[in-house]
C-alpha positions in Angstrom: -0.1 0.1 0.0 1.2 3.7 -1.2 0.3 6.1 1.6 -0.5 9.4 -0.8 -0.5 12.9 1.5 -3.2 14.5 -0.4 -7.1 14.2 -1.4 -8.8 16.5 -3.0 -6.5 18.1 -5.2 -6.3 17.3 -9.5 -3.2 15.1 -8.7 -4.5 13.0 -5.5 -7.6 12.2 -7.1 -5.9 11.0 -9.4 -4.2 8.8 -7.3 -6.7 7.8 -5.6 -8.5 6.8 -8.4 -5.8 4.1 -10.2 -5.7 2.2 -6.5 -3.4 0.7 -3.8 -3.6 4.0 -2.4 -4.6 5.9 0.9 -4.8 9.3 0.6 -5.7 11.8 3.4 -6.6 15.1 3.5 -6.3 18.4 5.0 -8.7 17.3 7.5 -6.1 14.0 8.9 -3.1 15.8 7.6 -2.7 19.4 7.5 0.4 20.9 6.6 0.0 24.5 7.6 1.4 22.4 11.2 4.4 21.3 9.7 4.8 18.0 12.0 1.2 17.0 12.0 1.8 14.7 9.2 4.7 13.4 10.7 2.1 11.2 12.6 0.5 9.4 10.0 4.0 8.1 8.7 4.8 7.1 11.8 1.0 5.3 12.3 0.9 3.9 8.4 1.9 0.2 7.3 2.6 2.2 4.4 5.8 0.7 1.8 6.1 4.2 0.2 4.9 7.6 0.6 3.0 10.6 -2.4 3.4 14.1 -1.4 1.0 14.9 -3.5 -0.4 17.8 -1.3 0.6 21.5 -2.4 0.3 25.1 -2.0 -0.3 26.2 -5.4 -2.4 29.7 -5.9 0.5 30.5 -8.0 0.0 34.2 -7.6 -1.6 34.5 -3.8 2.3 32.7 -2.9 3.4 36.3 -3.6 1.9 37.4 -0.2 1.6 34.7 1.6 5.4 33.2 1.1 5.5 31.5 4.6 2.7 29.4 4.4 3.3 28.5 0.3 7.1 27.7 2.2 5.2 25.8 5.6 3.2 23.7 2.9 5.5 23.3 0.3 8.4 22.7 2.4 8.1 22.3 5.9 5.9 19.6 5.9 7.2 17.7 3.0 10.4 18.3 4.8 9.0 16.4 8.1 7.2 13.6 6.7 10.4 12.6 4.9 12.7 13.0 8.1 9.8 10.0 9.2 10.4 8.4 6.2 13.8 8.2 6.4 13.7 6.8 10.0 11.1 3.6 9.1 13.3 3.4 5.5 9.7 4.2 3.3 11.0 5.8 0.2 8.8 9.4 -0.1 7.6 10.7 -3.9 8.1 14.6 -3.8 5.9 16.3 -6.8 8.0 19.5 -7.2 8.0 22.2 -10.4 9.3 23.6 -13.5 8.9 27.0 -11.7 12.0 26.2 -9.5 13.9 27.4 -12.9 14.4 31.0 -14.4 12.5 30.1 -18.0 15.8 31.5 -19.4 17.3 30.3 -23.1 15.2 27.6 -25.3 16.9 24.3 -24.2 14.5 22.0 -21.9 15.9 22.1 -18.6 17.8 18.7 -17.3 17.4 17.6 -13.8 20.7 19.0 -12.7 20.8 22.3 -14.1 20.7 24.8 -11.5 17.7 26.4 -10.3 16.6 29.6 -10.0 13.0 30.8 -8.8 11.4 33.8 -10.2 8.3 33.4 -7.6 7.3 32.7 -4.0 5.7 29.5 -5.3 8.9 28.5 -6.9 11.1 29.2 -4.4 8.3 27.2 -1.9 8.8 24.2 -4.0 12.4 24.2 -4.4 12.6 24.5 -0.6 10.5 21.8 -0.8 13.0 19.5 -3.2 16.5 20.9 -0.2 14.5 19.5 2.2 13.3 16.1 0.4 17.1 15.7 -0.3 18.2 16.4 3.5 16.3 14.2 5.2 18.5 11.4 4.0 16.4 8.6 2.6 15.3 6.9 -0.4 13.3 9.5 -2.2 12.0 10.6 -6.1 11.8 14.4 -7.3 9.4 14.7 -9.7 9.6 18.2 -11.5 6.5 18.6 -13.8 4.2 21.1 -15.5 1.3 22.9 -16.3 -0.8 19.8 -14.7 -4.4 19.1 -15.8 -7.6 17.2 -15.2 -11.1 16.7 -15.3 -10.6 18.3 -11.4 -10.2 21.3 -10.1 -9.6 24.7 -11.5 -6.9 24.8 -14.3 -6.3 26.0 -17.8 -8.1 23.4 -19.7 -11.3 23.8 -17.8 -10.8 27.8 -17.9 -10.7 27.2 -22.0 -14.1 25.5 -22.3 -15.6 27.8 -20.4 -14.4 31.2 -21.8 -14.2 29.2 -25.2 -18.2 29.0 -25.4 -18.8 32.7 -24.0 -16.5 34.6 -26.0 -15.6 34.8 -29.8 -12.2 35.4 -29.7 -9.9 35.0 -26.6 -5.9 36.2 -26.0 -3.8 34.3 -24.9 0.6 34.5 -24.0 2.2 32.8 -26.8 5.6 33.0 -25.9 5.8 30.7 -22.6 6.6 27.2 -23.7 6.5 24.0 -22.4 4.4 21.4 -21.9 0.7 19.9 -20.6 0.7 17.3 -18.5 -2.5 15.0 -17.3 -2.3 14.7 -13.4 -3.9 10.9 -14.6 -0.4 10.5 -15.8 1.8 12.3 -13.6 -0.1 9.5 -10.8 0.6 6.5 -13.2 4.3 8.1 -12.9 4.5 8.6 -9.3 2.8 4.7 -8.3 5.6 3.3 -10.6 8.3 5.7 -9.7 7.3 4.5 -5.8 7.0 0.8 -6.5 10.3 0.7 -8.1 11.9 3.2 -5.3 10.5 0.0 -2.5 12.9 -2.9 -5.0 16.0 -0.4 -5.5 16.7 2.8 -3.8 19.4 3.7 -6.0 17.3 5.1 -7.9 16.4 8.1 -5.8 17.3 11.4 -7.4 15.7 14.2 -8.7 13.7 13.5 -12.5 11.2 15.2 -14.6 8.4 14.4 -16.2 6.1 16.5 -18.4 3.5 15.8 -21.7 5.1 16.2 -25.3 5.5 17.9 -27.8 6.4 21.4 -26.6 4.0 24.0 -27.2 2.4 27.3 -25.8 -0.2 28.7 -23.7 -1.9 30.1 -27.2 -1.5 26.5 -29.0 -2.7 24.5 -26.0 -5.9 26.3 -26.0 -6.3 26.0 -29.9 -6.0 22.3 -29.4 -8.5 22.5 -26.4 -10.9 24.3 -28.8 -10.4 22.4 -31.9 -11.2 18.7 -30.0 -14.4 20.1 -28.1 -15.4 21.3 -31.4 -15.7 25.2 -29.7 -15.5 27.9 -32.0 -13.6 30.4 -30.6 -10.4 32.1 -31.9 -7.2 32.0 -30.5 -5.1 35.7 -30.5 -1.5 35.3 -29.7 0.1 37.7 -27.5 3.3 38.5 -25.2 3.8 37.4 -21.4 4.3 41.4 -21.1 1.0 42.4 -22.0 -0.5 40.3 -19.2 0.8 40.6 -15.9 0.3 38.6 -13.4 1.3 39.5 -9.5 3.8 35.8 -10.1 6.7 36.1 -12.9 6.6 33.3 -15.0 9.2 31.6 -16.8 9.2 31.8 -20.6 11.2 28.4 -20.8 8.9 25.3 -19.1 10.5 22.8 -21.6 11.9 19.6 -19.3 14.0 17.3 -20.5 12.3 14.0 -19.9 15.3 11.3 -21.0 16.2 10.4 -17.3 13.1 8.8 -15.5 12.5 6.8 -18.8 16.0 5.5 -18.6 16.3 5.0 -14.6 12.3 4.4 -14.2 11.2 2.8 -17.9 8.3 5.8 -17.7 7.9 7.5 -21.1 6.6 10.7 -21.8 3.3 10.8 -22.7 1.3 12.9 -25.7 -0.6 15.4 -23.6 -3.2 15.5 -27.1 -4.4 11.7 -25.7 -4.6 13.1 -22.7 -6.8 15.8 -23.3 -8.7 14.1 -25.3 -9.5 11.6 -22.0 -9.9 14.8 -20.2 -12.4 16.6 -22.4 -14.7 12.6 -22.2 -14.3 13.3 -18.4 -15.8 16.4 -18.8 -18.6 15.1 -21.4 -17.2 17.3 -24.2 -16.9 14.0 -26.3 -18.5 11.2 -26.4 
């Protein structure tokens, strides 16, 4: 059995759907108390732990960095230390936002992080605490998470696309959508392999392919869902947000395939599944 911290988020809901897990929500594991979730590790009969709970309000984190750091770093750090003491592998889900988005080359797992915003800093601090715990771990950086659950780009585009004839969407940020269902499957496979081979511990990237922009992603959503909405490209500078976003969110996922045998998923196929789940496709 694999213990999952998180219950209602996009990833946690997909992990619960795939089975073999026990998912703990905020009522049983409140990450605003960094040491509260530790008791759940100490009481568990789990074989591994996946940390899917997180503070993900990127713009709000600019004014709540202390809270974001508590949830994204201090609590995962405490959990990881408890897991190390019990010999349990930990999978910690991180983000492309640990990088500054410079250049055009895909980011390698060993590249130097330099987050542009508070959310990225909080997740980087979480990575560092997970590593420092000294146990078996995998840090899995991913990007542009989407699913049929919660609030995300796919659901926003479907709503706005049906209300308007034209949308202006940022076109100079490049990365890849990653369906939460694929991330969940990857996390479970990583956890199972770490149980058998702790030597696979390390930092890995997992994102959909091929690379795209937010504007082209919106076009694909409308094309698959048969929504008659025109997309106009705009630069990031025309859509200011409290938190700066990286322009280059490309992630090199080679190592994950080499070590764990987990290839990049085609996000366009995942999008089709999401639209079916939302009742947009028959």
